[in-house]
C-alpha positions in Angstrom: -0.1 -0.1 0.0 2.6 2.4 1.2 4.9 1.2 -2.0 1.8 2.2 -4.1 1.3 5.6 -2.7 5.1 6.4 -3.3 5.1 5.1 -6.8 2.0 7.0 -7.4 3.6 10.2 -5.8 6.5 9.6 -8.1 4.3 9.5 -11.3 2.9 12.6 -10.4 5.9 14.6 -9.8 7.6 13.4 -13.1 4.1 14.4 -14.9 4.2 18.0 -13.5 7.9 18.3 -14.0 7.5 17.5 -17.7 4.6 19.8 -17.9 6.6 22.7 -16.5 9.6 22.1 -18.7 7.3 22.4 -21.6 5.9 25.8 -20.5 7.7 29.4 -20.9 5.3 32.1 -19.6 4.9 32.9 -16.0 1.0 32.7 -16.3 1.2 29.1 -17.7 3.5 28.0 -14.7 1.4 29.8 -12.1 -1.6 27.7 -13.8 0.4 24.6 -13.2 1.1 25.3 -9.4 -2.5 25.8 -8.9 -3.2 22.3 -10.8 -0.4 20.8 -8.7 -1.7 22.2 -5.3 -5.4 21.2 -6.2 -4.4 17.4 -7.3 -6.1 15.2 -4.8 -3.1 12.6 -4.9 -0.3 14.9 -4.6 1.3 15.6 -1.2 5.0 16.4 -2.0 6.0 19.4 -3.8 9.7 20.2 -2.9 10.8 18.4 -6.1 9.0 20.8 -7.9 10.4 23.9 -6.4 13.6 22.9 -7.6 12.5 22.9 -11.3 14.4 25.4 -13.4 11.2 26.5 -15.1 9.4 27.7 -12.0 12.3 30.1 -11.5 10.7 32.0 -14.3 8.0 33.1 -11.7 10.5 35.1 -9.6 9.9 38.9 -10.1 6.8 38.6 -11.9 3.1 39.4 -10.7 2.8 35.5 -10.3 6.0 35.3 -8.0 3.4 34.4 -5.2 2.4 31.4 -6.8 6.1 30.0 -5.8 5.6 31.0 -2.5 2.4 29.3 -2.2 4.1 26.2 -3.5 6.7 26.5 -1.1 3.9 26.7 1.6 2.5 23.6 0.4 5.9 22.1 0.6 6.4 22.9 4.3 3.6 24.8 5.9 0.4 24.4 7.3 -3.0 26.2 7.2 -2.1 28.2 9.9 0.7 29.3 7.8 -1.3 30.2 5.1 -3.7 32.4 7.5 -0.9 34.2 8.9 0.6 35.3 5.2 -2.9 35.1 3.5 -2.4 39.0 2.4 0.8 37.9 0.4 -0.5 34.6 -1.0 -3.1 33.9 -3.8 -6.8 33.0 -2.8 -7.2 29.2 -2.3 -9.8 27.0 -3.9 -11.6 24.6 -1.9 -9.4 21.8 -3.2 -6.5 23.5 -2.1 -7.8 24.4 1.4 -8.9 20.6 1.7 -5.3 19.6 0.5 -3.6 22.0 3.3 -5.7 20.8 6.0 -4.8 17.3 5.2 -0.9 18.5 5.2 -1.7 20.0 8.5 -2.5 16.7 9.9 0.6 15.5 8.6 2.5 18.0 10.2 0.9 17.6 13.5 1.4 13.6 13.4 5.1 14.3 13.1 5.5 15.5 16.7 2.9 13.4 18.3 0.9 10.3 17.7 -2.1 11.6 20.1 -3.8 14.4 18.7 -6.3 15.9 20.7 -9.7 17.0 19.1 -9.4 20.7 20.4 -5.7 21.1 18.8 -7.1 19.7 15.6 -10.1 21.9 15.1 -8.1 24.8 15.9 -5.4 24.0 13.3 -7.9 22.9 10.8 -10.4 25.6 11.4 -13.1 23.1 12.1 -16.0 24.1 14.2 -17.5 21.0 15.6 -16.4 17.2 16.5 -18.7 15.4 14.0 -16.9 17.9 11.2 -13.7 16.9 12.5 -14.3 13.2 12.5 -15.8 13.3 9.0 -12.5 15.1 7.8 -10.1 12.6 9.4 -12.1 9.4 8.0 -13.0 10.8 4.5 -10.2 13.0 3.7 -7.1 11.5 5.7 -7.7 8.0 6.6 -9.4 6.8 3.3 -7.1 8.7 1.0 -4.2 6.4 2.8 -2.1 9.6 4.0 -2.8 8.5 7.7 -4.1 5.5 9.7 -5.3 5.8 13.3 -8.3 5.4 15.6 -10.9 7.9 16.4 -11.2 8.0 20.3 -14.5 9.7 21.4 -14.2 9.2 24.8 -10.8 10.7 25.1 -11.4 13.4 22.2 -8.4 12.6 20.5 -6.9 10.7 17.3 -4.4 7.9 17.9 -1.9 8.0 14.8 -0.8 4.8 13.8 0.6 5.5 10.6 1.2 9.0 8.7 3.1 9.7 5.6 6.2 11.6 5.6 6.1 15.5 4.4 8.7 17.2 2.5 12.0 18.1 4.5 12.9 21.9 4.7 16.2 22.8 3.9 17.1 22.9 7.6 15.6 19.6 8.3 17.5 18.1 5.3 20.7 19.6 6.5 20.3 18.1 9.9 19.5 14.8 8.5 22.5 15.0 6.3 24.6 16.1 9.6 23.0 13.0 11.6 23.6 10.6 9.0 27.2 11.6 8.6 27.7 11.4 12.4 26.0 8.0 12.2 28.5 6.9 9.4 31.4 8.1 11.1 30.2 6.3 14.5 29.8 3.4 12.3 33.2 3.4 10.9 35.0 3.7 14.3 32.8 1.1 15.5 33.6 -1.2 12.6 37.3 -0.5 13.2 37.1 -1.2 16.8 35.5 -4.5 15.9 38.1 -5.5 13.3 40.6 -4.7 16.1 39.1 -6.9 18.5 38.9 -9.7 15.8 42.3 -9.2 15.2 43.3 -9.3 18.9 41.1 -12.4 19.4 42.7 -14.3 16.3 46.1 -13.0 18.0 45.1 -14.6 21.3 43.8 -17.6 19.9 47.2 -18.3 18.2 49.0 -17.7 21.6 46.7 -19.8 23.3 47.3 -22.6 20.5 51.0 -22.6 20.9 50.8 -22.6 24.5 48.4 -25.4 24.2 51.2 -27.2 22.1 54.0 -26.3 24.4 52.0 -27.7 27.4 51.1 -31.1 25.5 54.8 -31.5 24.3 55.9 -31.1 27.8 53.5 -33.6 28.9 54.8 -36.1 26.3 58.0 -35.5 27.3 57.2 -36.1 30.9 55.3 -39.1 30.1 58.4 -40.5 28.0 60.6 -39.6 30.8 58.6 -41.5 33.3 58.3 -44.7 30.9 62.5 -44.5 30.4 62.8 -44.5 34.4 60.4 -47.3 34.8 62.3 -49.1 32.1 65.5 -48.5 34.0 64.2 -49.6 37.3 62.8 -52.8 35.7 66.1 -53.3 33.9 68.3 -53.1 37.1 65.8 -55.3 39.0 65.9 -58.2 36.4 69.5 -57.6 36.3 70.0 -58.2 40.0 68.0 -61.5 40.2 70.0 -62.8 37.3 73.0 -62.1 39.0 72.1 -63.6 42.3 70.7 -66.9 40.3 74.0 -67.4 38.9 75.7 -66.8 42.3 73.9 -69.7 43.8 74.9 -71.9 41.0 78.4 -71.4 41.6 
């Protein structure tokens, strides 16, 4: 299910990227941004932000469309309301999409989302409307899975699709992965040193064991020789004694 959703996202991004590359005018590109941010199955936008074609919006009267695309990549409905004076008006499909993205953002920080917080963030006036939105627009669309707890007045998140990483988040992730890689390399080196030490100690132990076994064999041989010498002396004395008796 998750793999299908990821594949669908990749297909849509490729589709909109190809369309953007074929467009040359700012009005056309702004219309493409409107289409992308309204699409019911597209929830990732950072790759579109990096398209060279969309840079043509910068400095034009449609530059706010680029800001809107950036908001859909990283922001929430509250972010839009705080900056609505500088952004294009939203269509109903865009409002719904931004509410869905807001739920994903909340789910990143906690898996228990109180109804009161959700109603405030999503600009919803009652519990019935909130639950209908969570069921119909979030769970049925596959972007989240969870349980509606009416008694505790909260939504328990069991799964939530990831959102685009902001440049700062991406930088922190790269640093974290780099630190992890460095730690892993050091740990691997320590393990290799331990293995080398263990192999050396094994060889030393084998050598000591061989020396001990050799000493044991030498001792056994020495004991056998001493026993043979004693037996020879004993038999020799008896023979001598017999000869004397005969004389």
